[in-house]
DRENVEX-600833 format. One record per residue (C-alpha): x, y, z; residue number from 1; chain. Coordinates in steps of 0.2 Angstrom, whole numbers, plus 5000, padded with zeros to 4 digits. Layout:
! residues N
{atom {X Y Z} NUM A},
...
! end
This chain:
! residues 455
{atom {5642 5590 5377} 1 A},
{atom {5625 5583 5372} 2 A},
{atom {5627 5570 5357} 3 A},
{atom {5613 5566 5345} 4 A},
{atom {5614 5549 5336} 5 A},
{atom {5607 5548 5318} 6 A},
{atom {5609 5529 5315} 7 A},
{atom {5597 5516 5322} 8 A},
{atom {5602 5497 5320} 9 A},
{atom {5585 5489 5322} 10 A},
{atom {5567 5493 5328} 11 A},
{atom {5559 5477 5335} 12 A},
{atom {5541 5480 5342} 13 A},
{atom {5543 5492 5357} 14 A},
{atom {5562 5491 5356} 15 A},
{atom {5576 5500 5347} 16 A},
{atom {5594 5493 5346} 17 A},
{atom {5609 5504 5343} 18 A},
{atom {5628 5502 5342} 19 A},
{atom {5642 5514 5345} 20 A},
{atom {5635 5522 5360} 21 A},
{atom {5646 5529 5374} 22 A},
{atom {5644 5537 5391} 23 A},
{atom {5626 5531 5395} 24 A},
{atom {5619 5522 5410} 25 A},
{atom {5606 5509 5413} 26 A},
{atom {5588 5517 5415} 27 A},
{atom {5593 5533 5407} 28 A},
{atom {5579 5543 5398} 29 A},
{atom {5580 5545 5379} 30 A},
{atom {5572 5557 5367} 31 A},
{atom {5568 5549 5350} 32 A},
{atom {5565 5563 5337} 33 A},
{atom {5556 5559 5321} 34 A},
{atom {5559 5568 5304} 35 A},
{atom {5542 5577 5306} 36 A},
{atom {5547 5584 5323} 37 A},
{atom {5537 5572 5334} 38 A},
{atom {5547 5567 5350} 39 A},
{atom {5544 5550 5358} 40 A},
{atom {5552 5545 5375} 41 A},
{atom {5560 5529 5380} 42 A},
{atom {5573 5523 5392} 43 A},
{atom {5589 5511 5391} 44 A},
{atom {5585 5494 5397} 45 A},
{atom {5600 5485 5391} 46 A},
{atom {5619 5489 5389} 47 A},
{atom {5632 5477 5382} 48 A},
{atom {5649 5486 5378} 49 A},
{atom {5644 5500 5366} 50 A},
{atom {5627 5492 5361} 51 A},
{atom {5611 5498 5369} 52 A},
{atom {5593 5493 5369} 53 A},
{atom {5580 5507 5371} 54 A},
{atom {5562 5503 5377} 55 A},
{atom {5550 5516 5368} 56 A},
{atom {5536 5522 5379} 57 A},
{atom {5525 5527 5364} 58 A},
{atom {5520 5517 5349} 59 A},
{atom {5534 5513 5337} 60 A},
{atom {5524 5512 5321} 61 A},
{atom {5532 5523 5308} 62 A},
{atom {5549 5522 5315} 63 A},
{atom {5563 5516 5304} 64 A},
{atom {5582 5514 5305} 65 A},
{atom {5584 5531 5296} 66 A},
{atom {5570 5543 5300} 67 A},
{atom {5574 5547 5318} 68 A},
{atom {5588 5554 5329} 69 A},
{atom {5592 5548 5347} 70 A},
{atom {5598 5559 5361} 71 A},
{atom {5601 5553 5379} 72 A},
{atom {5595 5565 5393} 73 A},
{atom {5608 5559 5406} 74 A},
{atom {5594 5557 5419} 75 A},
{atom {5583 5543 5426} 76 A},
{atom {5564 5541 5425} 77 A},
{atom {5558 5552 5439} 78 A},
{atom {5541 5559 5444} 79 A},
{atom {5537 5576 5452} 80 A},
{atom {5527 5573 5467} 81 A},
{atom {5518 5583 5480} 82 A},
{atom {5502 5581 5491} 83 A},
{atom {5492 5588 5476} 84 A},
{atom {5492 5571 5468} 85 A},
{atom {5478 5566 5479} 86 A},
{atom {5461 5566 5469} 87 A},
{atom {5471 5566 5453} 88 A},
{atom {5471 5554 5438} 89 A},
{atom {5487 5550 5428} 90 A},
{atom {5492 5539 5414} 91 A},
{atom {5504 5524 5415} 92 A},
{atom {5519 5536 5414} 93 A},
{atom {5513 5548 5428} 94 A},
{atom {5506 5561 5416} 95 A},
{atom {5490 5570 5421} 96 A},
{atom {5475 5564 5411} 97 A},
{atom {5461 5573 5421} 98 A},
{atom {5463 5591 5414} 99 A},
{atom {5469 5596 5431} 100 A},
{atom {5486 5603 5425} 101 A},
{atom {5504 5597 5428} 102 A},
{atom {5511 5593 5445} 103 A},
{atom {5524 5606 5450} 104 A},
{atom {5536 5601 5463} 105 A},
{atom {5555 5603 5467} 106 A},
{atom {5555 5585 5473} 107 A},
{atom {5557 5572 5460} 108 A},
{atom {5558 5553 5464} 109 A},
{atom {5565 5539 5453} 110 A},
{atom {5551 5526 5449} 111 A},
{atom {5562 5511 5453} 112 A},
{atom {5560 5516 5471} 113 A},
{atom {5571 5516 5486} 114 A},
{atom {5576 5499 5492} 115 A},
{atom {5571 5496 5510} 116 A},
{atom {5584 5489 5522} 117 A},
{atom {5576 5473 5530} 118 A},
{atom {5583 5478 5547} 119 A},
{atom {5574 5495 5545} 120 A},
{atom {5557 5486 5543} 121 A},
{atom {5544 5486 5556} 122 A},
{atom {5533 5471 5559} 123 A},
{atom {5515 5474 5553} 124 A},
{atom {5502 5474 5566} 125 A},
{atom {5486 5485 5564} 126 A},
{atom {5471 5480 5556} 127 A},
{atom {5463 5488 5540} 128 A},
{atom {5444 5486 5539} 129 A},
{atom {5438 5483 5521} 130 A},
{atom {5419 5482 5526} 131 A},
{atom {5419 5464 5518} 132 A},
{atom {5415 5450 5531} 133 A},
{atom {5424 5436 5522} 134 A},
{atom {5440 5447 5521} 135 A},
{atom {5439 5456 5538} 136 A},
{atom {5433 5440 5548} 137 A},
{atom {5444 5426 5540} 138 A},
{atom {5459 5433 5531} 139 A},
{atom {5461 5450 5539} 140 A},
{atom {5471 5463 5530} 141 A},
{atom {5485 5470 5541} 142 A},
{atom {5493 5487 5539} 143 A},
{atom {5510 5485 5529} 144 A},
{atom {5505 5468 5522} 145 A},
{atom {5505 5461 5504} 146 A},
{atom {5489 5452 5501} 147 A},
{atom {5485 5447 5483} 148 A},
{atom {5468 5443 5476} 149 A},
{atom {5468 5428 5464} 150 A},
{atom {5454 5429 5452} 151 A},
{atom {5449 5422 5435} 152 A},
{atom {5443 5429 5419} 153 A},
{atom {5425 5435 5420} 154 A},
{atom {5424 5436 5439} 155 A},
{atom {5419 5451 5448} 156 A},
{atom {5437 5456 5454} 157 A},
{atom {5435 5474 5447} 158 A},
{atom {5419 5476 5458} 159 A},
{atom {5428 5469 5473} 160 A},
{atom {5443 5481 5470} 161 A},
{atom {5431 5496 5469} 162 A},
{atom {5421 5491 5485} 163 A},
{atom {5438 5489 5494} 164 A},
{atom {5444 5506 5488} 165 A},
{atom {5427 5515 5493} 166 A},
{atom {5426 5506 5510} 167 A},
{atom {5443 5503 5517} 168 A},
{atom {5448 5512 5533} 169 A},
{atom {5459 5510 5547} 170 A},
{atom {5453 5502 5563} 171 A},
{atom {5443 5511 5576} 172 A},
{atom {5454 5524 5586} 173 A},
{atom {5466 5527 5572} 174 A},
{atom {5469 5545 5569} 175 A},
{atom {5482 5544 5555} 176 A},
{atom {5479 5551 5537} 177 A},
{atom {5473 5537 5526} 178 A},
{atom {5473 5537 5507} 179 A},
{atom {5473 5524 5492} 180 A},
{atom {5484 5523 5477} 181 A},
{atom {5475 5513 5463} 182 A},
{atom {5484 5507 5447} 183 A},
{atom {5473 5500 5433} 184 A},
{atom {5485 5490 5422} 185 A},
{atom {5480 5485 5404} 186 A},
{atom {5461 5488 5407} 187 A},
{atom {5447 5492 5395} 188 A},
{atom {5440 5509 5394} 189 A},
{atom {5423 5504 5401} 190 A},
{atom {5432 5496 5416} 191 A},
{atom {5442 5512 5419} 192 A},
{atom {5426 5522 5418} 193 A},
{atom {5417 5510 5430} 194 A},
{atom {5431 5513 5443} 195 A},
{atom {5431 5532 5441} 196 A},
{atom {5412 5533 5441} 197 A},
{atom {5410 5522 5457} 198 A},
{atom {5423 5533 5466} 199 A},
{atom {5415 5549 5462} 200 A},
{atom {5398 5543 5467} 201 A},
{atom {5405 5537 5484} 202 A},
{atom {5413 5554 5486} 203 A},
{atom {5430 5544 5489} 204 A},
{atom {5440 5552 5474} 205 A},
{atom {5448 5565 5485} 206 A},
{atom {5458 5552 5495} 207 A},
{atom {5463 5542 5479} 208 A},
{atom {5477 5544 5467} 209 A},
{atom {5473 5534 5451} 210 A},
{atom {5486 5528 5437} 211 A},
{atom {5477 5521 5422} 212 A},
{atom {5485 5511 5408} 213 A},
{atom {5472 5506 5395} 214 A},
{atom {5473 5490 5385} 215 A},
{atom {5477 5499 5369} 216 A},
{atom {5491 5509 5377} 217 A},
{atom {5509 5504 5372} 218 A},
{atom {5517 5489 5381} 219 A},
{atom {5532 5499 5388} 220 A},
{atom {5520 5510 5397} 221 A},
{atom {5512 5495 5405} 222 A},
{atom {5528 5490 5413} 223 A},
{atom {5531 5507 5421} 224 A},
{atom {5513 5509 5428} 225 A},
{atom {5515 5499 5444} 226 A},
{atom {5532 5508 5447} 227 A},
{atom {5524 5525 5445} 228 A},
{atom {5510 5520 5457} 229 A},
{atom {5522 5513 5470} 230 A},
{atom {5533 5528 5469} 231 A},
{atom {5518 5540 5473} 232 A},
{atom {5513 5528 5487} 233 A},
{atom {5531 5529 5494} 234 A},
{atom {5531 5548 5494} 235 A},
{atom {5514 5549 5503} 236 A},
{atom {5519 5536 5515} 237 A},
{atom {5537 5540 5520} 238 A},
{atom {5537 5559 5516} 239 A},
{atom {5520 5564 5520} 240 A},
{atom {5518 5551 5534} 241 A},
{atom {5501 5544 5528} 242 A},
{atom {5494 5526 5529} 243 A},
{atom {5493 5521 5510} 244 A},
{atom {5483 5506 5503} 245 A},
{atom {5489 5501 5485} 246 A},
{atom {5477 5492 5474} 247 A},
{atom {5482 5486 5457} 248 A},
{atom {5472 5477 5444} 249 A},
{atom {5478 5467 5434} 250 A},
{atom {5496 5460 5438} 251 A},
{atom {5493 5447 5424} 252 A},
{atom {5493 5461 5411} 253 A},
{atom {5509 5467 5418} 254 A},
{atom {5517 5450 5417} 255 A},
{atom {5511 5448 5399} 256 A},
{atom {5519 5464 5394} 257 A},
{atom {5535 5458 5403} 258 A},
{atom {5534 5442 5392} 259 A},
{atom {5532 5452 5376} 260 A},
{atom {5547 5464 5379} 261 A},
{atom {5557 5449 5384} 262 A},
{atom {5553 5440 5368} 263 A},
{atom {5557 5455 5358} 264 A},
{atom {5574 5456 5367} 265 A},
{atom {5576 5438 5362} 266 A},
{atom {5579 5432 5379} 267 A},
{atom {5579 5413 5384} 268 A},
{atom {5561 5410 5390} 269 A},
{atom {5557 5401 5406} 270 A},
{atom {5540 5392 5411} 271 A},
{atom {5526 5396 5399} 272 A},
{atom {5537 5408 5389} 273 A},
{atom {5539 5421 5404} 274 A},
{atom {5556 5427 5407} 275 A},
{atom {5567 5418 5420} 276 A},
{atom {5568 5434 5430} 277 A},
{atom {5549 5435 5433} 278 A},
{atom {5551 5431 5451} 279 A},
{atom {5563 5444 5455} 280 A},
{atom {5554 5457 5444} 281 A},
{atom {5538 5454 5454} 282 A},
{atom {5547 5454 5470} 283 A},
{atom {5554 5472 5466} 284 A},
{atom {5536 5477 5466} 285 A},
{atom {5529 5468 5480} 286 A},
{atom {5543 5471 5492} 287 A},
{atom {5540 5490 5491} 288 A},
{atom {5526 5488 5503} 289 A},
{atom {5529 5488 5522} 290 A},
{atom {5532 5499 5537} 291 A},
{atom {5548 5507 5543} 292 A},
{atom {5554 5508 5561} 293 A},
{atom {5559 5526 5560} 294 A},
{atom {5544 5533 5549} 295 A},
{atom {5526 5534 5554} 296 A},
{atom {5518 5530 5537} 297 A},
{atom {5515 5513 5529} 298 A},
{atom {5511 5505 5512} 299 A},
{atom {5499 5490 5512} 300 A},
{atom {5498 5481 5495} 301 A},
{atom {5483 5473 5487} 302 A},
{atom {5487 5467 5470} 303 A},
{atom {5474 5458 5459} 304 A},
{atom {5478 5445 5447} 305 A},
{atom {5468 5434 5435} 306 A},
{atom {5474 5416 5434} 307 A},
{atom {5474 5410 5416} 308 A},
{atom {5462 5395 5415} 309 A},
{atom {5459 5397 5434} 310 A},
{atom {5475 5388 5436} 311 A},
{atom {5483 5392 5453} 312 A},
{atom {5499 5383 5449} 313 A},
{atom {5502 5395 5434} 314 A},
{atom {5518 5405 5435} 315 A},
{atom {5511 5421 5440} 316 A},
{atom {5500 5416 5455} 317 A},
{atom {5513 5403 5460} 318 A},
{atom {5527 5415 5461} 319 A},
{atom {5516 5428 5469} 320 A},
{atom {5512 5416 5483} 321 A},
{atom {5530 5414 5487} 322 A},
{atom {5533 5433 5489} 323 A},
{atom {5517 5439 5498} 324 A},
{atom {5509 5435 5515} 325 A},
{atom {5494 5425 5510} 326 A},
{atom {5481 5426 5496} 327 A},
{atom {5462 5429 5494} 328 A},
{atom {5455 5417 5481} 329 A},
{atom {5439 5420 5471} 330 A},
{atom {5430 5404 5467} 331 A},
{atom {5422 5400 5450} 332 A},
{atom {5408 5389 5458} 333 A},
{atom {5403 5402 5471} 334 A},
{atom {5402 5415 5456} 335 A},
{atom {5392 5403 5446} 336 A},
{atom {5380 5401 5461} 337 A},
{atom {5378 5420 5461} 338 A},
{atom {5387 5423 5477} 339 A},
{atom {5396 5440 5479} 340 A},
{atom {5410 5442 5483} 341 A},
{atom {5414 5424 5478} 342 A},
{atom {5428 5422 5491} 343 A},
{atom {5433 5404 5492} 344 A},
{atom {5437 5403 5510} 345 A},
{atom {5447 5387 5512} 346 A},
{atom {5462 5390 5500} 347 A},
{atom {5462 5409 5506} 348 A},
{atom {5473 5414 5521} 349 A},
{atom {5482 5429 5528} 350 A},
{atom {5498 5424 5536} 351 A},
{atom {5499 5440 5547} 352 A},
{atom {5481 5440 5553} 353 A},
{atom {5486 5432 5570} 354 A},
{atom {5496 5447 5574} 355 A},
{atom {5483 5461 5570} 356 A},
{atom {5467 5454 5577} 357 A},
{atom {5460 5451 5595} 358 A},
{atom {5461 5461 5610} 359 A},
{atom {5466 5479 5607} 360 A},
{atom {5465 5477 5588} 361 A},
{atom {5448 5470 5583} 362 A},
{atom {5439 5460 5597} 363 A},
{atom {5445 5447 5609} 364 A},
{atom {5434 5433 5602} 365 A},
{atom {5440 5436 5584} 366 A},
{atom {5454 5423 5583} 367 A},
{atom {5443 5409 5590} 368 A},
{atom {5428 5413 5580} 369 A},
{atom {5439 5413 5564} 370 A},
{atom {5446 5396 5568} 371 A},
{atom {5429 5389 5571} 372 A},
{atom {5422 5395 5555} 373 A},
{atom {5437 5388 5545} 374 A},
{atom {5435 5371 5554} 375 A},
{atom {5416 5370 5552} 376 A},
{atom {5416 5375 5534} 377 A},
{atom {5430 5363 5530} 378 A},
{atom {5419 5349 5538} 379 A},
{atom {5404 5355 5527} 380 A},
{atom {5414 5351 5511} 381 A},
{atom {5417 5333 5517} 382 A},
{atom {5398 5331 5521} 383 A},
{atom {5393 5338 5504} 384 A},
{atom {5404 5325 5496} 385 A},
{atom {5396 5312 5506} 386 A},
{atom {5378 5319 5502} 387 A},
{atom {5382 5317 5483} 388 A},
{atom {5384 5299 5485} 389 A},
{atom {5370 5294 5498} 390 A},
{atom {5358 5309 5497} 391 A},
{atom {5355 5322 5510} 392 A},
{atom {5340 5314 5517} 393 A},
{atom {5351 5299 5523} 394 A},
{atom {5363 5310 5532} 395 A},
{atom {5364 5310 5551} 396 A},
{atom {5355 5324 5561} 397 A},
{atom {5372 5332 5565} 398 A},
{atom {5377 5331 5547} 399 A},
{atom {5361 5340 5542} 400 A},
{atom {5365 5353 5554} 401 A},
{atom {5382 5356 5546} 402 A},
{atom {5373 5357 5529} 403 A},
{atom {5362 5370 5536} 404 A},
{atom {5377 5379 5543} 405 A},
{atom {5386 5378 5526} 406 A},
{atom {5371 5386 5517} 407 A},
{atom {5369 5400 5530} 408 A},
{atom {5388 5403 5529} 409 A},
{atom {5388 5406 5510} 410 A},
{atom {5372 5415 5509} 411 A},
{atom {5373 5427 5524} 412 A},
{atom {5392 5428 5529} 413 A},
{atom {5401 5427 5513} 414 A},
{atom {5387 5435 5502} 415 A},
{atom {5384 5454 5504} 416 A},
{atom {5379 5468 5493} 417 A},
{atom {5393 5478 5483} 418 A},
{atom {5387 5493 5492} 419 A},
{atom {5386 5485 5510} 420 A},
{atom {5399 5491 5522} 421 A},
{atom {5400 5479 5537} 422 A},
{atom {5409 5485 5553} 423 A},
{atom {5420 5472 5561} 424 A},
{atom {5408 5470 5576} 425 A},
{atom {5393 5467 5564} 426 A},
{atom {5404 5454 5555} 427 A},
{atom {5408 5444 5571} 428 A},
{atom {5391 5445 5578} 429 A},
{atom {5384 5438 5561} 430 A},
{atom {5397 5424 5563} 431 A},
{atom {5391 5420 5580} 432 A},
{atom {5373 5420 5574} 433 A},
{atom {5378 5407 5560} 434 A},
{atom {5388 5396 5573} 435 A},
{atom {5373 5394 5584} 436 A},
{atom {5365 5383 5570} 437 A},
{atom {5378 5370 5576} 438 A},
{atom {5376 5361 5593} 439 A},
{atom {5388 5367 5607} 440 A},
{atom {5398 5351 5608} 441 A},
{atom {5404 5353 5590} 442 A},
{atom {5411 5370 5593} 443 A},
{atom {5428 5362 5597} 444 A},
{atom {5439 5378 5592} 445 A},
{atom {5430 5389 5605} 446 A},
{atom {5434 5392 5623} 447 A},
{atom {5420 5385 5634} 448 A},
{atom {5419 5402 5643} 449 A},
{atom {5417 5411 5626} 450 A},
{atom {5403 5398 5622} 451 A},
{atom {5394 5402 5638} 452 A},
{atom {5395 5421 5635} 453 A},
{atom {5390 5421 5617} 454 A},
{atom {5381 5405 5611} 455 A},
! end
């Protein structure tokens, strides 16, 4: 028999506290019916004996302890999914907002996902081409990888995300279906319109599923947005056997929402006020990416997060770095010098890159060229520090060559137009062109045979 509870103990921000509740379960959906007939939705996020805490998905303004009734639906938060979601736009709770009608499917999936047995995981191998030289050449994205982009306020991470979504494709010779799931978390309306417009102009919308949570949407919706997006990705990857790239912007907005809900629940805060379970909560999102041995599909995860005050030791980028397989760092200095994309090469890396490049994946000279570019650009930074003290005119001839290499590397290799799509062969040929600025004997990371062929 379905019960209806008429007494609420407390309403604190997006949370409702109740006592005397029996026969309910964690994560169960809830209907909150106001006196005027309006129904709001929520879910149980805490149970202690007969006390429960309900997280309300909509705005709680106007709710009081005596003007609403609560009924429990005896079901978890599930999304109806089919291949019809491709080309569609949903809100943070998976409801269509593109006037395309509801998704009708007999298959419904819990947004908390299905845990992947570590033994069932397949090691990521194949390469995903983004068309951006700095990423493809030096921190290559591998199918099934988790590779975050660390940015800062005001930097062009939205433009970079849009470019990756438009240009991303599987390596040459791949015949698998490829699609992108994009989640915009806590974005402004003009940012969401920018993403939508750029995808429509590039005719890429039909292979993208969008989940949009606006900055003025309720906090509780923001916490569910990445989970809805990843559930859609899991369905397309492991039920429809597709290769899926998940792009999310901005994970920092998600963590701020988590902190706000944790504060409302009066939990003991950890570093900078974030909940102590921030690490495990982020891991529950990131670890949904990967490949399975007995399934052909894959989920590759590219989360974007803005570092408060450009601080890479802040809890959000710090914990993210422990869970993921590398990072792409955007540099403030490069951005202020009008380089796009302002990828700061030296602190960036892809830990799985070595297993997805070279013969049979990209090109046989790729690993050596990437190592040489890193080594040479690292030396450029030391010489620039020296030049600030003694002046560039007093540098040795070889040091001047390195300075010339550094300028060419930044202005030609790292920099490219937001609408320029570079094939991996173009990227590697450009790298050789820039390396030829340096004398042969300084190319210590390249095989002598390779130098004779390509220099």
